[in-house]
C-alpha positions as CSV (number, residue, x, y, z in Angstrom):
1,X,75.0,113.2,189.8
2,X,72.4,113.1,192.3
3,X,69.7,112.4,189.9
4,X,71.6,109.3,188.7
5,X,71.9,107.4,192.0
6,X,68.6,108.9,193.5
7,X,65.8,107.8,191.1
8,X,62.5,106.0,191.1
9,X,64.0,103.2,189.0
10,X,66.8,102.5,191.9
11,X,64.4,102.7,194.6
12,X,62.2,100.6,193.0
13,X,64.3,98.0,192.5
14,X,65.6,98.3,195.6
15,X,62.7,97.6,197.4
16,X,61.6,94.5,194.9
17,X,65.3,93.1,195.7
18,X,65.3,93.3,199.1
19,X,62.0,92.4,200.0
20,X,62.3,89.3,198.4
21,X,62.8,85.9,200.1
22,X,65.3,84.5,197.1
23,X,67.8,87.1,197.9
24,X,67.7,86.6,201.5
25,X,68.2,83.0,200.7
26,X,71.0,83.3,197.8
27,X,72.7,84.7,200.6
28,X,72.6,82.1,203.2
29,X,73.9,79.5,200.8
30,X,76.8,81.6,199.5
31,X,78.0,82.5,203.0
32,X,77.5,78.6,203.9
33,X,79.5,77.7,200.6
34,X,81.9,79.8,201.3
35,X,81.9,78.5,205.2
36,X,82.0,75.1,204.0
37,X,85.3,75.1,202.0
38,X,87.1,77.5,204.9
39,X,86.2,75.1,207.5
40,X,86.7,72.2,205.6
41,X,89.9,73.3,204.7
42,X,91.1,73.8,208.3
43,X,89.7,70.5,209.2
44,X,91.7,68.8,206.6
45,X,94.9,70.6,207.2
46,X,95.0,70.0,211.1
47,X,94.0,66.4,210.1
48,X,97.1,65.8,208.3
49,X,99.5,68.5,209.9
50,X,102.3,66.7,212.1
51,X,101.6,69.0,215.0
52,X,98.1,69.5,215.0
53,X,97.8,72.6,214.9
54,X,97.0,75.7,212.0
55,X,99.8,77.7,210.9
56,X,100.2,81.5,210.2
57,X,101.2,79.9,206.3
58,X,98.4,77.7,205.7
59,X,96.2,80.5,206.8
60,X,97.7,82.6,204.0
61,X,97.2,79.4,201.4
62,X,93.4,79.3,203.4
63,X,92.4,83.4,202.4
64,X,94.2,82.5,198.7
65,X,92.0,79.8,198.0
66,X,88.4,81.5,199.8
67,X,89.5,84.4,197.6
68,X,89.9,82.6,194.3
69,X,86.6,81.0,194.9
70,X,84.9,84.1,195.8
71,X,86.0,85.8,192.3
72,X,84.6,82.7,190.6
73,X,81.4,82.9,192.3
74,X,81.1,86.7,191.3
75,X,82.4,86.4,187.7
76,X,79.7,83.5,187.9
77,X,76.8,85.5,189.3
78,X,77.2,89.0,187.8
79,X,75.9,87.9,184.5
80,X,73.1,86.3,185.4
81,X,72.2,89.7,187.7
82,X,72.6,92.5,184.8
83,X,72.3,90.7,181.5
84,X,68.6,91.2,181.5
85,X,67.6,94.0,183.2
86,X,67.2,96.1,179.9
87,X,65.9,92.9,177.9
88,X,63.7,91.8,180.5
89,X,61.8,94.8,180.9
90,X,61.4,94.2,176.5
91,X,60.2,90.5,176.8
92,X,57.6,91.7,179.5
93,X,56.7,95.0,177.0
94,X,57.3,97.5,180.5
95,X,60.4,99.1,178.5
96,X,58.4,101.3,176.5
97,X,56.6,102.8,179.7
98,X,59.6,103.0,181.4
99,X,61.2,105.5,178.4
100,X,57.8,107.5,178.4
101,X,58.8,108.7,182.0
102,X,60.8,111.7,182.9
103,X,63.4,109.8,183.4
104,X,66.9,110.1,181.2
105,X,68.3,107.1,179.6
106,X,71.6,107.5,181.7
107,X,69.6,107.5,185.0
108,X,67.4,104.3,184.1
109,X,70.9,102.4,182.8
110,X,72.9,103.6,186.4
111,X,69.9,102.6,188.7
112,X,69.4,99.3,186.9
113,X,73.1,98.9,186.9
114,X,73.3,99.8,190.6
115,X,70.1,97.9,191.9
116,X,71.7,94.7,190.1
117,X,75.1,95.1,191.4
118,X,73.7,96.1,195.4
119,X,72.9,92.3,196.1
120,X,76.7,91.6,195.4
121,X,78.0,94.2,197.1
122,X,75.9,92.8,200.0
123,X,77.1,89.7,199.4
124,X,80.9,90.6,199.6
125,X,80.0,92.7,202.6
126,X,78.3,89.6,204.2
127,X,81.6,87.4,203.9
128,X,83.6,89.7,205.6
129,X,83.3,87.9,208.8
130,X,84.2,84.8,207.3
131,X,87.8,86.4,206.4
132,X,88.4,87.5,209.5
133,X,88.9,83.9,210.4
134,X,92.8,84.5,208.9
135,X,93.4,87.0,211.2
136,X,92.9,84.7,214.2
137,X,96.2,82.6,212.6
138,X,98.0,85.3,211.1
139,X,99.9,85.2,207.5
140,X,97.5,87.8,205.9
141,X,98.3,91.5,206.3
142,X,95.0,94.1,206.0
143,X,96.3,95.5,203.4
144,X,96.5,92.4,201.2
145,X,92.7,92.0,201.9
146,X,91.3,95.2,201.3
147,X,93.0,95.1,197.8
148,X,91.7,91.8,197.3
149,X,87.8,93.5,197.8
150,X,89.5,96.7,195.8
151,X,89.7,94.2,193.1
152,X,86.3,92.2,193.6
153,X,84.4,95.9,193.5
154,X,86.3,96.7,190.1
155,X,85.6,93.7,188.7
156,X,81.9,93.6,189.7
157,X,81.7,97.2,187.8
158,X,83.1,95.6,184.7
159,X,81.2,92.5,184.1
160,X,78.2,94.5,185.1
161,X,78.3,97.1,182.6
162,X,79.3,95.1,180.1
163,X,75.9,92.5,180.9
164,X,73.9,96.1,180.9
165,X,75.3,96.7,177.5
166,X,74.4,93.3,176.1
167,X,71.0,93.4,177.8
168,X,70.3,96.9,176.4
169,X,71.7,95.9,172.5
170,X,70.4,92.0,172.3
171,X,67.0,91.7,172.5
172,X,66.9,88.4,174.0
173,X,67.9,87.6,177.7
174,X,68.8,84.0,177.5
175,X,71.4,85.3,174.1
176,X,72.5,88.8,176.2
177,X,73.3,86.1,179.2
178,X,75.3,83.6,177.2
179,X,77.5,86.6,175.5
180,X,77.8,88.1,178.8
181,X,79.1,84.8,180.4
182,X,81.6,84.3,176.9
183,X,83.1,87.7,177.5
184,X,83.8,87.1,181.3
185,X,85.5,83.8,180.0
186,X,87.6,85.8,177.4
187,X,88.6,88.0,180.1
188,X,89.9,85.3,182.4
189,X,90.3,81.8,181.3
190,X,91.0,82.5,177.5
191,X,93.6,85.2,178.2
192,X,95.2,83.2,180.7
193,X,95.6,80.6,178.0
194,X,97.3,82.6,175.7
195,X,99.8,84.2,178.1
196,X,100.7,81.0,179.8
197,X,101.6,79.5,175.8
198,X,103.2,82.3,175.0
199,X,105.4,82.6,178.3
200,X,106.3,78.8,177.5
201,X,107.2,79.8,173.8
202,X,109.1,82.3,175.1
203,X,110.8,80.0,178.0
204,X,112.2,77.8,175.2
205,X,114.8,80.5,173.6
206,X,117.1,79.6,176.8
207,X,119.2,82.1,178.8
208,X,118.9,84.8,175.9
209,X,115.8,84.7,175.7
210,X,113.9,88.3,174.8
211,X,111.3,90.7,176.9
212,X,107.7,89.4,175.8
213,X,104.9,91.8,176.4
214,X,102.5,89.4,175.0
215,X,101.9,87.9,178.5
216,X,101.4,91.2,180.4
217,X,99.2,92.8,177.5
218,X,96.7,89.8,177.7
219,X,96.6,89.6,181.2
220,X,96.0,93.6,182.2
221,X,92.1,92.6,182.3
222,X,92.2,89.6,184.0
223,X,91.1,89.8,187.4
224,X,92.6,86.2,188.6
225,X,96.2,87.0,187.3
226,X,95.9,90.5,189.0
227,X,94.5,88.6,192.4
228,X,97.5,86.3,192.0
229,X,99.6,89.1,191.7
230,X,98.4,90.6,194.8
231,X,98.8,87.0,196.8
232,X,102.6,86.4,195.4
233,X,104.3,89.4,194.5
234,X,107.2,87.5,193.1
235,X,105.1,87.0,190.4
236,X,104.3,90.5,189.3
237,X,108.3,91.1,189.2
238,X,108.5,87.8,187.0
239,X,106.1,89.2,184.6
240,X,107.6,92.8,184.8
241,X,111.0,91.4,184.0
242,X,109.7,89.5,181.0
243,X,107.5,92.1,179.5
244,X,110.0,95.1,179.9
245,X,107.2,97.2,181.4
246,X,107.3,98.8,184.9
247,X,103.9,99.7,185.4
248,X,102.3,97.1,187.8
249,X,99.6,94.8,186.6
250,X,96.8,96.2,188.9
251,X,97.5,99.5,187.5
252,X,96.6,98.6,184.2
253,X,93.8,96.5,185.2
254,X,92.5,99.6,186.6
255,X,92.5,101.9,183.4
256,X,91.2,98.5,181.8
257,X,88.4,98.0,183.9
258,X,87.5,102.5,183.5
259,X,87.3,102.4,179.8
260,X,85.4,99.1,179.6
261,X,82.8,100.6,181.9
262,X,82.9,104.0,180.5
263,X,82.3,102.3,177.1
264,X,79.5,100.3,177.9
265,X,77.7,102.4,180.0
266,X,77.6,105.1,176.9
267,X,76.9,102.5,174.2
268,X,74.0,101.7,176.9
269,X,72.6,105.3,177.3
270,X,72.9,106.0,173.3
271,X,71.1,102.7,172.6
272,X,68.5,102.9,174.9
273,X,65.9,104.9,173.3
274,X,65.1,104.0,169.6
275,X,66.2,106.4,166.9
276,X,62.9,108.8,166.8
277,X,64.3,111.4,163.9
278,X,61.8,111.4,161.1
279,X,63.4,111.9,158.1
280,X,61.8,114.6,156.1
281,X,59.7,113.7,153.1
282,X,60.8,115.3,149.6
283,X,57.8,117.8,148.4
284,X,55.9,116.3,145.6
285,X,56.9,118.1,142.1
286,X,54.0,120.7,140.9
């Protein structure tokens, strides 16, 4: 395990990324966007409020808005950082040199993944002071914030692992990136659309409607839906009641993400090096 986490690939990627001015500029722009949304929300709320002050209920809504915006930014940035880690090496014709080193395929894949996701983790940690605004006005429990950032971490690992897998399987970076974005869109927008469509058909059955597990099954891998169940526990109660499943949605989400991460990393490691087996030629007949 130590060899996977502490290897030359990871050290090199860390140094190159942290020495780049673009990394710090990206963090600055990211925080400015989130800070502008938070300050703008407070300004508009207090300007339109009759009493002229910010209430705890409104602070809770602001926290939900910031969390959803940050989740959208994470889903947008993760494929761009991970979908080209292997295909980019192949396009620069440096992958063969990397494979000739003593590093195993697992250490190369894990090093590329962790170095790419470290930038996102740095951004999330840097955004923590913005979330401290909610503690000034109340309305949000510390456990909710911890659960939110836990979902962020699992989502980053899942989408990042999928991006590395497609980067290993697909030669072109742009194609790998588009494929990763497509999978992220499927896990969020498409599954939510199917779940809402299923709930709509279910509501046509009247009061004697049967249980329908389709919405629950479709939302098992949807980070936005899991985040909403953290904000609004009533949504999860209704979902469990309609589906007839007693397992909380966030637990199913963790198992789904663990399966996707394990499968993606296994495929990436097994497909990184080309098949070097040489077929034995048949002896010519005398």
